[in-house]
N, C-alpha and C positions, 0 to 999 in steps of 0.2 A: 755476310756477317763474319767478323773476326772470331777466331777461336779463343776460348777463355784462357786467361793466363794470369798467374799470380807469382809473386816473388817473396822470398823470406830472407830477412837479415839473420844470418846464422851467428851464433856466439863466436865461432872461430874467426869470423871476418873481423870482429872487434878485438878479440884476445890474441890470436896468432898473427894476423896480418897487421894489427895495430892501426886499423882504419878509424877515422872519425866517423860519426854517425852519418853525415851527409855522404861521405865517400863510400861507406858501407851500403847505403841505400842505392847509390848509382851502380856500384859493383854488383850488388845482389840482383838488380834489375837486368843488367847485361848478362850476368852469369845464368840467370833463369832463362833468358832468351837463347843463350848459347847451349845449354844442356837440356832444354825441354824435349820431351819425347812426343809432344802433341804438335808442335810447330814444325812446318816443313822447312823453313829457313832457319839457320842458326846464327845467332848474334843480332845486333841492332842494325837494321837497315833504315836509316833515316838521318836527318840532319841533327847536329848538336842542339840547334835551337828547338827543334821538335821534342827532343829528349828532355831539354830543360822545361818545356811547357808541361810535358807529361808528369815530371817529378816535382813540379811547382817550385822551380828555382830560376834565377836569372841566367841568361845565356853566358854572361861572363863568369859567373860562379860555376856553371856546368863545364865551361871550357877549362877553368882552373882545376876542377876535380878530375876531369878526364886526363889532363896533362900529368897530374900527380900520379894517377893510377897507371898511366903508361910508363912514366919514369921508374916506378917501382916494379914494373914488369907484370902487373896484374891484368892488364888488358892489352890488346893488340889491334891496331888499325890495319885493315886489309881491304883495299879497293872499295872504299866508302862503307865498309862494314866494321863494326866494333865487336870483338869477341873477347870473352874472358879466357885467361890462360891458366888459372888455378882452379882445380875442381876437387871437391871432397864429397864423398858419399856419406850420408848420415850413418852413424855407428849402429843405430838400431831404430826401429819404428817407435819404440817407447822412449819418451823423453827421460833424460837422466838429469837429476838435480845436481848441480855442481856448486851451488851457493853454500859456502861453509856456514853461513848463519842459520841454515835449516838443519844442520846436523846436530844430533843430541850431544851434549858435552860428555866427555869421558870422565868417569869417576875412578880415581885410583885408590889403592889401599894405603 
């Protein structure tokens, strides 16, 4: 049986890396496989077609996304393995609200 695995699309993937949502999902999946402490192998070991099936997209769309991520330097292909190249640790275990709409308005004198 396969070891459990999940991935998270982090806000910095959207805000700092300027990824579209589909790109962020693919990157987050590969990054999760690359940085996982539970998995023995690091990175994606499989075909692009299989990755497209897992992430519910077409093979041509997956190929386009992977090409864009590689061109930006966010992933690297190495002997049929895809690994992420940008890694960030969460700042804290407690979520930080960054949405300015949730901040109380400042009242001046």
